[in-house]
C-alpha positions as MATLAB code, in Angstrom:
seq = 'XXXXXXXXXXXXXXXXXXXXXXXXXXXXXXXXXXXXXXXXXXXXXXXXXXXXXXXXXXXXXXXXXXXXXXXXXXXXXXXXXXXXXXXXXXXXXXXXX';
ca = [
       9.348   35.976   28.547;
      10.679   35.434   32.040;
      12.240   32.267   33.384;
       9.402   31.908   35.915;
       6.788   31.745   33.163;
       8.847   29.244   31.185;
       9.290   27.009   34.241;
       5.586   27.240   35.104;
       4.600   26.200   31.571;
       7.134   23.371   31.670;
       5.754   22.136   35.000;
       2.187   22.177   33.673;
       3.271   20.320   30.529;
       5.075   17.753   32.694;
       1.904   17.114   34.670;
      -0.136   16.817   31.469;
       2.366   14.324   30.035;
       2.224   12.363   33.303;
      -1.540   11.976   33.085;
      -1.251   11.113   29.419;
       1.241    8.400   30.380;
      -1.155    7.083   33.046;
      -3.965    6.992   30.479;
      -1.979    4.996   27.920;
      -0.212    2.881   30.550;
       3.316    4.160   29.910;
       4.144    6.044   33.114;
       7.779    4.937   33.302;
       8.429    5.799   29.660;
       6.858    9.245   29.993;
       8.731   10.073   33.213;
      12.002    8.890   31.694;
      11.368   11.109   28.676;
      10.479   14.068   30.915;
      13.658   13.600   32.975;
      15.744   13.580   29.803;
      13.990   16.694   28.460;
      14.442   18.609   31.734;
      18.115   17.568   31.952;
      18.709   18.676   28.361;
      16.959   22.003   29.034;
      19.108   22.747   32.077;
      22.203   21.659   30.187;
      21.385   24.071   27.402;
      20.686   26.939   29.806;
      24.037   26.614   31.565;
      26.135   26.031   28.445;
      28.480   28.777   27.295;
      27.444   31.242   24.587;
      29.144   31.219   21.189;
      31.820   33.809   20.267;
      29.157   35.882   18.508;
      27.477   36.330   21.913;
      30.663   37.805   23.361;
      30.802   40.277   20.474;
      27.242   41.333   21.288;
      28.171   41.760   24.959;
      31.047   44.040   23.941;
      28.549   46.251   22.052;
      26.378   46.522   25.191;
      29.285   47.326   27.541;
      29.625   50.842   28.909;
      26.104   52.049   28.130;
      24.170   51.262   31.323;
      25.527   50.713   34.844;
      23.081   47.917   35.697;
      23.932   46.021   32.519;
      27.660   46.541   33.087;
      27.321   45.068   36.580;
      25.611   41.946   35.161;
      28.288   41.605   32.485;
      31.054   41.909   35.077;
      29.445   39.229   37.272;
      28.985   36.852   34.328;
      32.494   37.086   32.896;
      34.762   35.283   31.887;
      32.449   32.461   30.751;
      28.897   33.623   30.046;
      26.118   31.027   30.048;
      23.085   31.269   27.798;
      20.887   32.091   30.800;
      23.242   34.905   31.850;
      23.201   36.215   28.279;
      19.399   36.326   28.362;
      19.493   38.270   31.661;
      22.084   40.718   30.289;
      20.096   41.248   27.084;
      16.883   41.796   29.077;
      18.600   44.392   31.283;
      20.005   46.164   28.229;
      16.613   46.251   26.487;
      14.871   47.555   29.626;
      17.385   50.415   29.973;
      17.498   51.268   26.268;
      15.321   54.289   25.390;
      12.113   53.432   23.558;
      11.972   54.526   19.946;
];
């Protein structure tokens, strides 16, 4: 699933929650909750991967030039979003079985 699709779904859900908040008369509460959820989501996406993620990156190194370029750009601290991009590149280049 691409980041664009995830963001589009999140935007649609935000609009739905807004109208739900208007219907029940809790617009400020709903928008506060949405702001907190979006902030937490972005915080999670830019947080650093765990050491197990670095071990997985080491396994992917040296197999595909495009993936190696992404790994080199992401180092020394790899975020979760960068890990997803690296993994996607690796899976796209890996031969189908």
